[in-house]
C-alpha positions in Angstrom: 1.9 23.3 22.1 2.1 19.3 22.6 -1.5 18.9 22.6 -1.9 20.9 19.2 0.8 18.5 17.9 -1.4 16.0 18.8 -4.4 16.9 17.7 -2.6 17.8 14.1 -1.3 14.4 14.1 -4.5 12.5 14.9 -6.5 14.6 12.0 -3.7 14.0 9.5 -4.0 10.1 10.5 -7.8 10.5 10.2 -7.4 12.0 6.8 -4.8 9.3 5.3 -6.0 6.0 7.1 -7.1 4.4 4.3 -3.5 4.6 2.8 -2.3 2.9 5.8 -4.9 0.2 6.4 -4.2 -0.8 2.2 -0.5 -0.9 2.8 -1.0 -3.1 6.1 -3.2 -5.2 4.0 -0.8 -5.8 1.1 2.1 -6.8 3.4 0.4 -8.7 6.0 -1.9 -11.6 6.3 -3.5 -12.5 9.9 -5.1 -9.9 12.0 -2.4 -10.1 14.5 0.4 -9.0 12.2 -2.0 -6.7 10.8 -2.3 -4.8 14.2 1.6 -4.9 14.7 2.4 -3.3 11.3 -0.3 -0.8 11.9 1.1 -0.1 15.3 4.5 -0.1 13.6 3.3 2.6 11.1 1.6 4.5 13.2 4.5 4.8 15.8 7.0 5.8 13.0 4.5 8.5 11.6 4.4 10.0 15.1 8.2 9.8 15.5 9.0 11.3 12.4 6.1 13.6 12.3 8.2 17.0 14.0 10.8 16.4 11.2 8.2 16.6 8.5 9.0 20.1 6.8 6.5 20.3 4.3 9.1 20.0 1.4 6.9 17.2 0.2 3.0 16.7 0.0 1.8 15.0 3.2 0.7 11.8 1.6 4.1 11.5 -0.2 5.5 11.6 3.3 2.9 9.0 4.9 3.7 6.8 1.9 7.2 6.9 2.3 7.4 6.3 5.8 4.4 3.4 5.6 5.7 1.7 2.9 9.7 1.8 4.4 8.2 0.6 7.7 6.1 -2.5 5.8 9.2 -3.3 4.0 11.3 -3.3 7.3 8.8 -5.5 8.8 9.1 -8.1 6.3 12.8 -8.3 6.1 12.4 -8.9 9.6 10.0 -11.8 9.3 11.3 -15.3 8.4 8.2 -16.1 6.0 8.7 -14.6 2.8 5.4 -15.8 1.6 2.7 -13.3 1.7 -0.7 -14.4 1.6 -3.5 -11.5 0.8 -6.8 -10.5 3.1 -9.5 -13.3 3.1 -11.9 -10.1 3.9 -11.3 -7.0 2.2 -11.7 -3.8 4.4 -14.4 -1.5 2.7 -13.5 2.2 3.2 -15.8 4.7 4.4 -14.6 6.9 1.2 -15.4 4.0 -1.2 -17.1 5.3 -4.3 -20.2 3.4 -6.0 -17.9 2.6 -9.1 -15.8 1.0 -6.5 -18.7 -1.0 -5.0 -19.9 -2.4 -8.3 -16.5 -4.4 -8.6 -16.7 -7.8 -8.3 -15.3 -9.3 -5.0 -13.8 -12.4 -6.9 -12.4 -9.8 -9.1 -10.5 -7.7 -6.3 -9.6 -11.0 -4.7 -8.0 -12.2 -7.8 -6.2 -9.3 -8.5 -5.2 -9.1 -4.4 -3.7 -12.8 -5.3 -1.8 -11.4 -8.2 -0.1 -8.6 -6.7 1.0 -11.0 -3.6 3.3 -12.5 -6.1 5.3 -9.8 -6.7 8.7 -8.4 -5.3 7.7 -5.9 -2.1 8.8 -3.0 -4.0 7.0 -4.0 -7.0 3.9 -4.3 -4.4 4.7 -0.7 -3.2 4.8 0.4 -6.5 1.4 -1.1 -7.9 -0.2 0.2 -4.8 0.8 3.8 -5.3 -0.4 3.5 -9.1 -3.6 2.2 -7.9 -3.9 4.7 -5.7 -3.8 6.9 -8.9 -0.4 8.5 -7.8 1.5 10.1 -10.8 5.0 8.6 -12.1 6.5 11.7 -10.4 4.8 11.0 -7.1 5.8 7.2 -7.0 9.5 8.2 -8.0 9.8 10.6 -5.2 8.2 8.1 -2.9 10.1 5.1 -3.7 13.3 7.0 -4.6 13.7 5.8 -8.1 13.8 8.1 -11.4 10.7 8.6 -13.1 11.8 6.6 -16.0 12.7 3.7 -13.9 8.9 4.0 -12.4 7.5 4.2 -16.1 9.0 0.8 -16.7 8.8 -1.1 -13.7 5.2 -0.3 -13.7 5.0 -1.0 -17.3 6.6 -4.6 -16.4 4.3 -5.1 -13.3 1.3 -4.4 -15.2 2.5 -7.1 -17.9 2.7 -9.6 -15.0 -0.5 -8.7 -13.6 -2.0 -9.3 -16.8 -0.2 -12.7 -17.5 -1.3 -13.6 -13.8 -5.0 -12.5 -14.0 -5.2 -14.3 -17.4 -4.0 -17.6 -16.1 -6.1 -17.4 -13.3 -9.1 -16.7 -15.4 -8.6 -19.6 -17.7 -8.3 -22.0 -14.8 -11.6 -20.7 -13.1 -13.1 -21.3 -16.6 -12.2 -24.8 -16.6 
């Protein structure tokens, strides 16, 4: 029975590893921290897997555990300034449209996301993963209305940040 649970868990982990990698990339800035956070998230997922009853979608449960672990780890760190990755990880499931996006635009977006609060980072990450407001509400614990309002504010903040950086680069 234990082998079956391990196989199920490893299969689930394989299906959703890109979610975990994205969360790790948003909340850490060096290789050691990435490895530590990845281990912490996988450990917390493994620890809570037997308690997962299937009331929510697997991705919702996984996001909730991974984000809570990342936020808890963030709070423990003395360093409140998070930096983005210098090298973005290319996922196996990357679509051709994603590969056409200019790397500098992606890096600029990560720089702007870096400036957001930890919870706003989580919300925009979920939004960028095409999660609905209902799913984001379920994962974060906010109401759907609150999610909608926050996302509009976050998008506005990112737009301003992106415009400022584009102006700066044009000089």
